[in-house]
C-alpha positions as CSV (number, residue, x, y, z in Angstrom):
1,M,114.0,176.1,65.4
2,T,111.0,177.8,67.0
3,E,108.2,175.8,68.9
4,E,106.0,175.7,65.8
5,Q,108.5,174.0,64.1
6,L,109.1,171.4,66.5
7,P,107.3,167.8,65.5
8,G,104.8,166.5,67.8
9,P,105.6,163.7,70.5
10,T,106.3,160.1,69.3
11,V,104.8,157.8,71.8
12,L,105.4,154.0,71.9
13,T,103.2,151.7,74.2
14,V,104.6,148.7,75.7
15,L,102.2,146.0,77.0
16,L,103.4,142.9,78.6
17,N,101.1,139.7,78.2
18,W,101.3,136.2,79.6
19,R,97.8,134.6,79.6
20,T,95.7,137.7,80.3
21,A,94.1,138.3,77.0
22,E,91.2,140.3,78.1
23,M,93.3,142.5,80.5
24,T,95.9,143.2,77.6
25,L,93.0,143.8,75.1
26,R,91.6,146.5,77.5
27,A,94.9,147.9,77.8
28,A,95.5,148.1,74.1
29,E,92.2,149.8,73.1
30,S,92.7,152.4,76.0
31,A,96.3,153.0,74.9
32,E,95.0,153.2,71.1
33,R,92.3,155.8,71.9
34,A,94.6,158.0,74.0
35,M,97.3,157.9,71.2
36,E,94.7,159.1,68.7
37,G,96.3,161.8,66.7
38,I,99.9,161.1,68.0
39,A,102.5,159.6,66.0
40,G,103.6,156.2,67.6
41,G,102.8,152.6,68.3
42,I,101.8,149.7,70.6
43,V,104.1,146.8,70.9
44,V,102.7,143.5,73.0
45,V,105.5,141.5,74.4
46,D,104.0,138.1,75.0
47,N,105.7,135.3,76.6
48,D,104.2,132.6,74.4
49,S,100.8,132.3,76.1
50,N,99.3,130.1,73.6
51,D,96.0,131.2,74.8
52,G,95.2,133.1,71.3
53,S,95.7,136.7,72.9
54,F,97.5,138.1,69.9
55,E,95.1,136.9,67.7
56,R,92.3,138.3,69.3
57,M,93.9,141.7,70.1
58,S,94.9,142.0,66.2
59,A,91.4,142.2,65.6
60,V,90.6,144.9,68.4
61,A,93.7,146.8,68.2
62,P,95.2,146.6,64.7
63,M,98.1,149.2,65.5
64,A,99.4,146.6,68.0
65,S,102.4,144.4,67.0
66,R,104.0,141.4,68.6
67,M,107.1,140.8,69.9
């Protein structure tokens, strides 16, 4: 297989959150911008913050999924 036939990189960004919605939102936005044109995704691992972090993040960074 030549270099031209190799697929591009696949990147999975994992963000940890616990009651730090604003910081996690900024990190997700930054990761989403950095991954533009790159296959991959963002996973947010949340320790049951109960502060609406994920709901707020879903609106800002739709590529994020919750774990």
